[in-house]
KEVEX-621268 format. One line per 8 residues: number of its first residue (from 1); their letters; for each residue x, y, z of N, C-alpha, C. Coordinates in nm, 2 decimals. Each point is the difference from the previous one (the first is absolute). Layout:
BEGIN
NUM) a) X,Y,Z,X,Y,Z,X,Y,Z  ...
***
This chain:
BEGIN
1) xxxxxxxx) 0.08,-0.13,0.02,-0.07,0.11,-0.05,0.06,0.17,0.05  0.01,0.08,-0.13,0.05,0.10,0.03,-0.06,0.11,0.08  0.11,0.07,0.06,-0.02,0.10,0.11,-0.03,0.09,-0.07  -0.10,0.11,0.05,-0.06,0.12,-0.08,0.15,0.08,0.01  0.02,0.10,-0.10,0.12,0.11,0.02,-0.05,0.08,0.03  0.09,0.10,0.09,-0.09,0.12,0.04,0.02,0.11,-0.08  -0.12,0.10,-0.03,0.02,0.07,-0.12,0.10,0.12,0.03  0.07,0.06,-0.09,0.09,0.08,0.03,-0.09,0.13,-0.08
9) xxxxxxxx) 0.03,0.12,0.07,-0.07,0.12,-0.06,0.10,0.06,-0.04  0.05,0.08,-0.07,0.06,0.08,-0.05,-0.01,0.18,0.02  0.13,0.03,0.01,-0.06,0.15,0.04,-0.09,0.07,-0.17  0.01,-0.06,-0.06,-0.03,0.07,-0.15,-0.13,-0.04,0.04  -0.03,-0.16,0.05,-0.16,0.03,-0.02,-0.10,0.04,0.10  0.10,0.03,0.12,-0.07,0.09,0.12,-0.02,0.13,-0.08  0.07,0.05,-0.06,-0.02,0.11,-0.06,-0.11,0.00,-0.09  0.00,-0.08,-0.10,-0.13,-0.04,-0.09,-0.14,-0.02,0.08
17) xxxxxxxx) 0.04,-0.05,0.14,-0.16,0.00,0.05,0.00,0.14,0.06  0.06,0.04,0.05,-0.02,0.15,0.05,-0.05,0.09,-0.08  0.04,-0.01,-0.11,-0.07,0.09,-0.14,-0.11,-0.06,-0.02  -0.03,-0.08,-0.02,-0.12,-0.07,-0.03,-0.15,0.03,0.11  0.10,-0.02,0.12,-0.10,0.05,0.11,-0.06,0.18,-0.02  0.11,0.06,-0.06,-0.03,0.16,0.02,-0.06,0.02,-0.12  -0.01,-0.06,-0.09,-0.06,0.02,-0.13,-0.14,-0.04,0.02  -0.04,-0.11,0.06,-0.12,-0.05,0.03,-0.07,0.11,0.09
25) xxxxxxxx) 0.07,0.05,0.11,-0.07,0.13,0.06,-0.01,0.10,-0.08  0.11,0.03,-0.09,-0.04,0.14,-0.06,-0.14,-0.04,-0.10  0.00,-0.09,-0.04,-0.12,-0.05,-0.10,-0.14,0.00,0.07  0.02,-0.04,0.13,-0.11,0.02,0.09,-0.07,0.14,0.03  0.11,0.10,0.03,0.00,0.12,0.03,-0.07,0.06,-0.12  0.06,-0.04,-0.11,-0.04,0.07,-0.13,-0.14,-0.04,-0.01  -0.02,-0.09,0.00,-0.18,-0.07,0.02,-0.07,0.10,0.07  0.05,0.02,0.12,-0.08,0.12,0.08,0.00,0.10,-0.01
33) xxxxxxxx) 0.07,0.09,-0.12,0.01,0.09,0.01,-0.10,0.02,-0.10  -0.01,-0.10,-0.13,-0.06,-0.01,-0.12,-0.15,0.02,0.06  -0.04,-0.09,0.10,-0.13,-0.02,0.06,-0.03,0.15,0.08  0.05,0.02,0.08,-0.03,0.12,0.07,0.06,0.16,-0.05  0.05,0.01,-0.08,0.07,0.12,-0.06,0.03,0.00,-0.17  -0.13,-0.03,-0.04,-0.01,-0.03,-0.15,0.10,0.11,-0.11  -0.02,0.10,0.06,0.08,0.10,-0.11,0.14,0.01,0.03  0.05,-0.08,0.09,0.14,0.00,0.01,0.08,-0.08,-0.11
41) xxxxxxxx) -0.04,-0.13,-0.03,0.04,-0.06,-0.12,-0.02,0.03,-0.10  -0.09,0.07,-0.05,-0.06,0.05,-0.14,0.08,0.13,0.01  0.01,0.09,0.08,0.09,0.13,-0.03,0.15,0.00,0.04  0.04,-0.11,0.05,0.16,0.00,0.05,0.09,-0.16,-0.07  -0.09,-0.09,-0.02,0.05,-0.12,-0.06,0.06,-0.11,0.15  0.06,-0.08,-0.08,0.06,-0.09,0.14,0.14,0.02,0.04  0.07,0.03,-0.09,0.15,0.06,0.06,-0.04,0.08,0.10  -0.03,0.13,0.00,-0.03,0.09,0.10,-0.07,-0.06,0.14
49) xxxxxxxx) -0.10,-0.11,-0.06,-0.06,-0.03,0.11,0.07,-0.08,0.09  0.10,-0.09,-0.05,0.08,-0.10,0.07,0.08,0.09,0.07  0.07,0.14,-0.02,0.10,0.04,0.05,-0.08,0.07,0.13  -0.13,0.02,-0.02,-0.08,0.06,0.13,-0.05,-0.12,0.07  -0.01,-0.09,0.00,0.02,-0.15,0.07,0.13,-0.02,0.09  0.07,-0.01,-0.08,0.17,0.00,0.05,0.02,0.07,0.10  -0.03,0.18,-0.03,-0.01,0.07,0.09,-0.12,0.00,0.19  -0.08,-0.06,-0.08,-0.08,0.00,0.13,0.05,-0.10,0.09
57) xxxxxxxx) 0.04,-0.13,-0.07,0.06,-0.10,0.09,0.10,0.07,0.12  0.09,0.09,-0.10,0.12,0.04,0.09,-0.04,0.08,0.11  -0.11,0.11,-0.05,-0.03,0.09,0.10,-0.10,-0.08,0.12  -0.06,-0.07,-0.04,-0.07,-0.08,0.11,0.08,-0.05,0.06  0.09,-0.09,-0.01,0.07,-0.08,0.06,0.08,0.12,0.09  0.06,0.10,-0.04,0.07,0.10,0.09,-0.07,0.06,0.09  -0.14,-0.04,-0.02,-0.14,0.07,0.12,-0.02,-0.17,0.09  0.07,-0.10,-0.03,-0.03,-0.13,0.08,-0.12,-0.05,-0.05
65) xxxxxxxx) -0.03,0.02,-0.12,-0.12,-0.06,-0.02,0.03,-0.08,-0.12  0.01,-0.15,0.04,0.06,-0.13,-0.05,-0.07,-0.07,-0.06  -0.15,-0.01,0.01,-0.06,-0.14,-0.07,-0.06,0.11,-0.12  -0.05,-0.11,-0.09,-0.02,0.02,-0.11,-0.15,0.08,-0.02  -0.08,-0.04,0.11,-0.12,0.08,0.02,0.05,0.14,0.05  0.08,0.02,0.09,0.02,0.15,0.00,0.10,0.07,-0.07  0.06,-0.07,-0.10,0.07,0.06,-0.09,-0.10,0.09,-0.10  -0.08,-0.15,-0.04,-0.13,0.05,-0.11,-0.09,0.12,0.08
73) xxxxxxxx) -0.01,0.04,0.11,-0.06,0.10,0.06,0.09,0.13,0.00  0.12,0.01,0.01,0.12,0.07,-0.03,-0.01,0.07,-0.14  0.00,-0.11,-0.11,-0.02,0.03,-0.11,-0.11,0.06,-0.08  -0.11,-0.08,0.09,-0.16,0.10,-0.06,0.02,0.14,0.04  0.08,0.04,0.11,-0.04,0.15,0.05,0.12,0.07,-0.08  0.11,-0.04,-0.02,0.08,0.07,-0.11,-0.05,0.05,-0.12  -0.09,-0.13,-0.06,-0.10,0.04,-0.12,-0.08,0.07,0.02  -0.05,0.04,0.12,-0.11,0.09,0.02,0.04,0.15,0.03
81) xxxxxxxx) 0.10,-0.01,0.07,0.02,0.09,0.06,0.17,0.09,-0.02  0.03,-0.06,-0.08,0.18,0.00,-0.06,0.08,-0.06,0.07  0.14,-0.04,-0.09,0.08,-0.09,0.08,0.09,0.02,0.12  -0.03,0.16,0.01,0.09,0.04,0.12,-0.13,0.05,0.15  -0.11,-0.08,-0.03,-0.10,0.09,0.11,0.07,-0.05,0.13  0.09,-0.09,0.01,0.01,-0.02,0.16,0.14,0.10,0.05  0.03,0.12,-0.09,0.03,0.11,0.06,-0.04,0.10,-0.09  -0.11,0.02,-0.03,-0.07,0.13,-0.04,-0.06,0.08,0.10
89) xxxxxxxx) 0.06,0.10,-0.02,-0.05,0.10,0.10,-0.16,0.04,0.01  -0.07,-0.04,-0.12,-0.15,-0.01,0.00,-0.06,-0.11,0.11  0.08,-0.10,0.03,-0.08,-0.11,0.07,0.13,-0.04,0.09  0.03,0.06,0.11,0.07,-0.02,0.11,-0.05,-0.10,0.09  -0.14,-0.04,-0.02,-0.03,-0.13,0.09,0.09,-0.11,-0.08  0.00,-0.02,-0.09,0.08,-0.10,-0.08,0.13,-0.02,0.10  0.08,0.08,-0.01,0.12,-0.03,0.06,-0.03,-0.02,0.13  -0.08,0.06,0.08,-0.01,-0.01,0.11,-0.08,-0.21,0.08
97) xxxxxxxx) -0.08,0.00,-0.11,-0.05,-0.15,0.00,0.11,-0.09,-0.03  0.10,0.01,-0.10,0.11,-0.12,-0.02,0.11,0.01,0.07  -0.01,0.12,0.11,0.11,0.02,0.11,-0.08,-0.08,0.12  -0.12,0.02,0.00,-0.05,-0.05,0.15,0.02,-0.16,0.00  0.07,-0.02,0.12,0.02,-0.16,0.05,-0.07,-0.03,0.07  -0.13,0.08,0.03,-0.09,-0.06,0.16,-0.09,-0.09,-0.08  -0.02,0.00,-0.14,-0.08,-0.15,-0.04,0.03,-0.11,0.02  -0.07,-0.05,0.04,0.04,-0.17,0.02,0.07,-0.11,-0.09
105) xxxxxxxx) -0.04,0.06,-0.13,0.05,-0.08,-0.09,-0.03,0.08,-0.17  0.08,0.00,-0.06,0.06,0.05,-0.13,-0.16,0.04,-0.10  -0.10,-0.11,0.02,-0.07,0.01,-0.07,-0.13,0.10,0.08  0.01,0.01,0.11,-0.09,0.14,0.07,0.04,0.12,-0.05  0.15,0.04,-0.01,0.05,0.08,-0.05,-0.03,0.02,-0.14  0.00,-0.09,-0.06,-0.01,0.00,-0.16,-0.16,0.06,-0.05  -0.05,-0.07,0.10,-0.19,0.02,-0.01,-0.03,0.13,0.05  0.09,0.02,0.13,-0.03,0.17,0.00,0.04,0.09,-0.09
113) xxxxxxxx) 0.11,0.00,-0.07,0.08,0.08,-0.10,-0.13,0.01,-0.13  -0.04,-0.14,-0.02,-0.09,-0.02,-0.17,-0.11,0.06,0.07  -0.05,0.00,0.08,-0.14,0.08,0.07,-0.01,0.16,-0.02  0.14,0.03,0.08,-0.01,0.19,-0.01,0.04,0.03,-0.15  0.08,-0.06,-0.08,0.05,0.01,-0.11,-0.12,0.02,-0.10  -0.09,-0.09,0.00,-0.15,-0.01,-0.07,-0.07,0.11,0.03  -0.02,0.03,0.19,-0.07,0.12,0.00,0.06,0.13,-0.04  0.12,0.00,0.00,0.06,0.16,-0.07,-0.04,-0.01,-0.16
121) xxxxxxxx) 0.04,-0.11,-0.06,-0.03,-0.02,-0.15,-0.15,0.05,-0.02  -0.12,-0.02,0.10,-0.12,0.00,-0.08,-0.05,0.17,0.04  0.06,0.01,0.12,0.01,0.16,0.02,0.02,0.10,-0.10  0.13,-0.04,-0.05,0.07,0.11,-0.06,-0.07,-0.03,-0.17  -0.07,-0.13,-0.02,-0.02,-0.02,-0.12,-0.14,0.11,-0.02  -0.04,0.10,0.11,-0.10,0.09,-0.06,0.02,0.10,-0.05  0.13,0.01,-0.01,0.06,0.13,-0.07,-0.03,-0.02,-0.17  -0.01,-0.19,-0.03,-0.05,-0.02,-0.15,-0.14,-0.04,-0.02
129) xxxxxxxx) -0.05,0.05,0.13,-0.17,-0.05,-0.02,-0.03,0.05,-0.11  -0.02,0.12,-0.06,-0.09,0.07,-0.08,0.06,-0.05,-0.14  0.14,-0.03,0.00,0.02,-0.05,-0.10,-0.01,-0.14,-0.08  -0.03,-0.09,0.11,-0.02,-0.12,-0.01,-0.17,-0.05,-0.04  -0.08,0.09,0.07,-0.16,-0.01,0.01,-0.06,0.09,-0.11  0.06,0.15,-0.03,-0.03,0.07,-0.08,0.10,0.03,-0.15  0.11,-0.04,0.01,0.09,0.00,-0.11,0.06,0.17,0.02  -0.01,0.06,0.11,0.02,0.14,-0.01,0.14,-0.04,0.10
137) xxxxxxxx) 0.08,0.13,-0.04,0.14,0.04,0.10,0.05,0.10,-0.02  -0.08,0.10,0.04,0.00,0.17,-0.01,0.10,0.05,0.07  0.02,-0.05,0.11,0.11,0.03,0.11,0.13,-0.04,-0.04  0.03,-0.13,-0.05,0.09,-0.05,-0.03,0.06,0.02,-0.10  -0.06,0.04,-0.13,0.02,0.05,-0.14,0.04,0.13,0.00  -0.06,0.08,0.11,0.06,0.14,0.03,0.13,-0.01,0.04  0.05,-0.04,0.09,0.13,-0.03,0.08,0.10,-0.07,-0.13  -0.04,-0.07,-0.10,0.09,-0.05,-0.11,0.02,0.10,-0.06
145) xxxxxxxx) -0.09,0.09,-0.06,0.00,0.09,-0.11,0.06,0.12,0.08  -0.01,0.02,0.11,0.11,0.11,0.08,0.14,-0.05,0.00  0.04,-0.14,-0.01,0.14,-0.04,0.04,0.04,0.01,-0.19  -0.06,0.00,-0.07,0.02,-0.01,-0.12,0.07,0.17,-0.06  -0.06,0.10,0.07,0.02,0.13,0.00,0.10,0.08,0.06  0.07,-0.10,0.11,0.08,0.06,0.07,0.15,0.01,-0.06  0.10,0.07,0.04,0.10,0.03,-0.01,0.12,-0.10,-0.04  0.06,-0.02,-0.10,0.14,-0.06,-0.02,0.11,0.05,0.05
153) xxxxxxxx) -0.02,0.11,0.03,0.14,0.06,0.02,0.08,-0.03,0.13  0.11,-0.04,0.03,0.09,-0.04,0.12,-0.08,0.08,0.12  0.00,-0.07,0.07,-0.06,0.05,0.16,0.13,-0.02,0.10  0.05,0.10,0.08,0.13,-0.01,0.10,-0.06,-0.11,0.11  0.10,-0.10,0.00,-0.01,-0.12,0.06,-0.06,0.04,0.15  0.01,0.10,0.09,-0.06,0.05,0.12,-0.13,0.04,-0.02  -0.05,0.00,-0.12,-0.12,0.04,0.00,-0.10,-0.11,-0.05  0.06,-0.10,-0.01,-0.09,-0.12,-0.02,-0.12,0.00,0.09
161) xxxxxxxx) 0.03,-0.05,0.13,-0.06,0.00,0.14,-0.13,0.09,-0.03  0.01,0.10,0.00,-0.09,0.15,0.02,-0.09,-0.06,-0.12  0.06,0.01,-0.15,-0.13,-0.04,-0.07,-0.07,-0.11,0.02  0.08,-0.14,0.04,-0.12,-0.10,0.03,-0.08,0.00,0.10  -0.01,0.11,0.09,-0.07,0.03,0.07,-0.11,0.09,-0.01  0.06,0.07,-0.10,-0.13,0.10,-0.08,-0.06,-0.07,-0.08  0.08,-0.11,-0.10,-0.09,-0.09,-0.08,-0.10,-0.10,0.11  0.02,-0.06,0.10,-0.08,-0.07,0.09,-0.11,0.05,0.00
169) xxxxxxxx) -0.02,0.14,0.00,-0.14,0.08,0.05,-0.08,-0.04,-0.12  0.07,-0.01,-0.09,-0.11,0.01,-0.13,-0.03,-0.16,0.00  0.10,-0.10,0.03,-0.02,-0.16,0.00,-0.14,0.01,0.11  -0.01,0.08,0.09,-0.10,-0.04,0.09,-0.11,0.04,-0.05  -0.05,0.07,-0.07,-0.11,0.01,-0.06,-0.04,-0.10,-0.09  0.11,-0.07,-0.08,-0.04,-0.11,-0.07,-0.03,-0.15,0.04  0.07,0.02,0.13,0.00,-0.12,0.07,-0.05,0.01,0.16  -0.12,0.07,0.04,-0.04,0.02,0.11,-0.01,-0.13,0.12
177) xxxxxxxx) -0.04,-0.08,-0.07,-0.02,-0.12,0.09,0.16,-0.07,0.05  0.07,-0.01,-0.08,0.12,-0.04,0.03,0.06,0.10,0.10  0.02,0.13,-0.04,0.08,0.12,0.09,-0.08,-0.05,0.15  -0.12,0.01,0.00,-0.05,0.00,0.13,0.05,-0.15,0.07  0.00,-0.11,-0.06,0.03,-0.14,0.03,0.16,0.01,0.07  0.07,0.08,-0.10,0.17,-0.02,0.02,0.04,0.11,0.13  -0.07,0.13,-0.02,0.03,0.07,0.12,0.11,0.08,-0.08  0.00,0.13,0.04,0.11,0.12,0.01,0.16,-0.06,0.02
185) xxxxxxxx) -0.01,-0.10,0.10,0.17,-0.05,0.04,0.05,-0.07,-0.09  -0.12,-0.08,-0.08,0.03,-0.13,-0.09,0.04,0.04,-0.13  -0.06,0.10,-0.02,-0.01,0.09,-0.15,0.12,0.07,0.00  0.02,0.07,0.10,0.14,0.08,0.02,0.10,-0.10,-0.02  0.03,-0.11,0.04,0.10,-0.08,-0.04,-0.01,-0.06,-0.14  -0.10,-0.02,-0.02,-0.03,-0.03,-0.18,0.06,0.06,-0.04  -0.04,0.15,-0.02,0.05,0.10,-0.11,0.17,0.01,0.05  0.04,0.00,0.13,0.15,-0.01,-0.05,0.08,-0.11,-0.05
193) xxxxxxxx) -0.08,-0.13,0.05,0.04,-0.13,-0.10,0.00,0.05,-0.14  -0.09,0.04,-0.05,-0.03,0.00,-0.15,0.11,0.13,-0.07  0.01,0.11,0.10,0.13,0.09,-0.06,0.15,-0.08,-0.02  0.03,-0.10,0.12,0.11,-0.05,-0.02,-0.01,-0.10,-0.10  -0.12,-0.06,-0.06,0.03,-0.11,-0.07,0.00,0.10,-0.19  -0.05,0.12,0.02,-0.01,0.09,-0.10,0.17,0.01,-0.03  0.10,0.10,0.10,0.10,-0.01,-0.01,0.08,-0.10,-0.05  -0.02,-0.12,0.07,0.07,-0.11,0.01,-0.01,-0.07,-0.17
201) xxxxxxxx) -0.08,0.06,-0.04,-0.03,-0.03,-0.16,0.01,0.07,-0.10  0.09,0.11,0.07,0.03,0.13,-0.10,-0.08,0.11,-0.04  -0.13,0.00,0.07,-0.11,0.08,-0.03,0.00,0.11,0.11  0.02,0.14,-0.04,0.05,0.12,0.07,-0.13,0.14,-0.05  -0.12,-0.03,-0.06,-0.10,0.06,-0.04,-0.12,-0.02,0.08  -0.11,0.11,0.00,-0.10,0.01,0.05,-0.09,-0.12,-0.04  0.00,-0.01,-0.15,-0.10,-0.11,-0.03,0.05,-0.12,0.03  0.11,-0.02,0.00,0.05,-0.12,0.05,-0.02,-0.07,0.12
209) xxxxxxxx) -0.01,0.15,0.11,0.01,-0.03,0.13,-0.15,-0.05,0.03  -0.08,0.08,-0.07,-0.15,-0.01,-0.02,-0.02,-0.15,-0.01  0.06,-0.04,-0.07,-0.03,-0.14,-0.08,0.02,-0.11,0.10  0.14,0.01,0.04,0.02,-0.12,0.08,-0.08,0.04,0.15  -0.03,0.11,0.05,-0.08,0.02,0.10,-0.13,-0.10,-0.01  -0.08,0.04,-0.13,-0.11,-0.04,-0.03,0.02,-0.16,-0.04  0.11,-0.04,-0.06,0.00,-0.17,0.00,-0.01,-0.05,0.13  0.09,0.02,0.10,0.04,-0.06,0.14,-0.16,0.03,0.06
217) xxxxxxxx) -0.06,0.10,-0.01,-0.12,0.00,0.06,-0.09,-0.12,-0.05  -0.02,-0.02,-0.13,-0.08,-0.08,-0.06,0.03,-0.13,-0.01  0.15,-0.06,-0.03,0.03,-0.11,-0.05,0.08,-0.02,0.13  0.05,0.06,0.10,0.07,-0.03,0.12,0.13,0.03,-0.03  0.08,0.03,0.13,0.16,0.04,0.02,0.08,-0.09,-0.05  0.10,0.05,-0.03,0.11,-0.15,-0.06,-0.08,0.01,-0.15  -0.08,0.07,-0.05,-0.06,-0.06,-0.15,0.09,0.00,-0.10  0.17,0.05,0.02,0.13,0.01,-0.11,0.05,-0.12,-0.01
225) xxxxxxxx) -0.03,-0.06,0.09,0.06,-0.18,0.02,-0.10,-0.09,0.05  -0.12,-0.01,-0.07,-0.09,-0.07,0.01,-0.02,-0.11,-0.15  0.01,-0.09,0.02,-0.02,-0.13,-0.13,-0.14,0.00,-0.05  -0.08,0.07,0.10,-0.13,0.03,-0.04,-0.01,0.11,-0.12  0.06,0.11,0.03,0.02,0.09,-0.12,0.14,0.04,-0.10  0.00,-0.14,-0.05,0.13,0.00,-0.09,0.01,0.15,-0.07  -0.09,0.06,-0.07,-0.02,0.06,-0.07,0.07,0.18,0.05  0.02,-0.02,0.16,0.06,0.10,0.02,0.14,0.00,0.03
233) xxxxxxxx) 0.06,-0.11,0.03,0.16,-0.03,-0.03,0.04,0.05,-0.15  -0.10,-0.05,-0.10,0.02,-0.01,-0.11,-0.02,0.19,-0.08  -0.05,0.04,0.09,-0.03,0.16,-0.06,0.12,0.07,0.08  0.05,-0.06,0.12,0.10,0.09,0.06,0.13,-0.03,-0.02  0.04,-0.12,-0.11,0.12,-0.07,-0.05,0.00,0.05,-0.14  -0.08,0.06,-0.06,0.00,0.02,-0.15,0.09,0.12,-0.02  0.04,0.03,-0.15,0.05,0.05,-0.03,-0.06,0.12,-0.10  0.02,0.14,0.00,0.09,0.07,0.08,-0.04,-0.01,0.14
241) xxxxxxxx) 0.13,0.02,0.11,-0.06,-0.02,0.15,0.01,0.13,0.07  -0.05,0.11,-0.09,0.01,0.14,0.09,-0.13,-0.02,0.07  0.02,0.10,0.07,-0.13,0.04,0.12,-0.14,-0.03,-0.08  0.01,0.11,-0.11,-0.12,0.01,-0.06,-0.04,-0.12,-0.11  0.10,-0.09,-0.01,-0.06,-0.07,-0.12,-0.05,-0.10,0.10  0.06,-0.04,0.10,-0.03,-0.13,0.08,-0.15,0.08,0.09  -0.05,0.12,0.03,-0.09,0.02,0.04,-0.11,-0.02,-0.11  0.02,0.04,-0.14,-0.08,-0.02,-0.08,-0.04,-0.15,-0.01
249) xxxxxxxx) 0.07,-0.09,-0.02,-0.01,-0.12,-0.01,-0.09,-0.04,0.09  0.02,0.06,0.14,-0.03,-0.09,0.10,-0.18,0.03,-0.01  -0.02,0.14,-0.01,-0.10,0.04,-0.01,-0.10,-0.06,-0.12  0.04,-0.04,-0.13,-0.05,-0.08,-0.09,-0.06,-0.14,0.05  0.11,-0.04,0.06,-0.04,-0.15,0.03,-0.07,0.00,0.14  -0.02,0.09,0.06,-0.10,-0.01,0.13,-0.15,0.03,-0.08  0.00,0.06,-0.06,-0.13,0.00,-0.08,-0.04,-0.09,-0.05  0.10,-0.07,-0.09,-0.07,-0.13,-0.04,-0.01,-0.11,0.09
257) xxxxxxxx) 0.05,0.01,0.14,0.01,-0.08,0.08,-0.15,0.01,0.11  -0.07,0.16,-0.01,-0.11,0.02,0.05,-0.12,-0.06,-0.09  0.05,0.02,-0.15,-0.17,-0.04,-0.12,0.05,-0.15,0.01  0.10,-0.08,0.03,0.00,-0.15,-0.01,-0.06,-0.05,0.16  0.05,0.04,0.08,-0.06,-0.08,0.14,-0.14,0.06,0.06  -0.01,0.13,-0.02,-0.14,0.04,-0.01,-0.10,0.06,-0.06  0.03,0.03,-0.12,-0.10,0.02,-0.12,0.04,0.16,-0.01  0.08,0.07,0.05,-0.03,0.12,0.01,0.02,0.10,-0.14
265) xxxxxxx) -0.10,0.05,-0.06,0.05,0.09,-0.13,0.11,0.13,0.04  0.13,-0.05,-0.04,0.12,0.09,0.03,0.03,0.08,-0.08  -0.06,0.03,-0.10,0.00,0.10,-0.10,0.05,0.15,0.05  0.10,0.05,0.01,0.04,0.14,0.05,0.12,0.05,-0.07  0.00,0.14,0.02,0.14,0.07,-0.05,0.08,-0.01,0.03  0.13,0.01,-0.06,0.12,-0.01,0.08,0.08,0.08,-0.11  0.09,0.08,0.09,0.13,0.08,-0.09,0.11,-0.05,0.02
***
């Protein structure tokens, strides 16, 4: 009788097993996005979505959310609120919940995060209610048109924050529910971050700063490094890469994003 030989699993096989498991996880998360966020696969494609899933896994693990269930919850909130929702000044509760270790289990912490995230999303969606129900977006279109008329002349770096605060008042009229929910402190921090994003991407004019402030408010802080917004990095890295050209490309593509995601008629004049 022959003795059973022990199976020798080589390192290359282990790597193959790990890769297969990772691919299976990605596939399941991809199916989840297709089910709950159907516009994402239609408008982004599979490549950026896999990058999003990989980022969600990395960030969730960084917050000690390690089960597939809880990573899925984290991915849902990234898809809903922006990939940097955990550090977005509009949502300070996210960081607080993620850092709170008083929950008995990570499931309880993930459930609280999920509940709070969807509550926030439902509230701020009121700003788009007329758009969805009546196909009207007067306030939003007004802000878009105003951005297109703003100057492309260079603005002193030290004046950026003052202008962002000024533009913030205009945005409060277009998004009153969000402004009330976020509060003055959160808005102030968001505007400072928007100016930093503008300057980091070589944008130093009033139109560009207003645009970065608006995108930060609507699509989330960290918009310039979000795999859900590949058009942003493309616009900012294009040629020529001077302040005015980057701003024009970003404005054009932001209008297209509004048209595709929300069906807003974005016809506007731009100099």
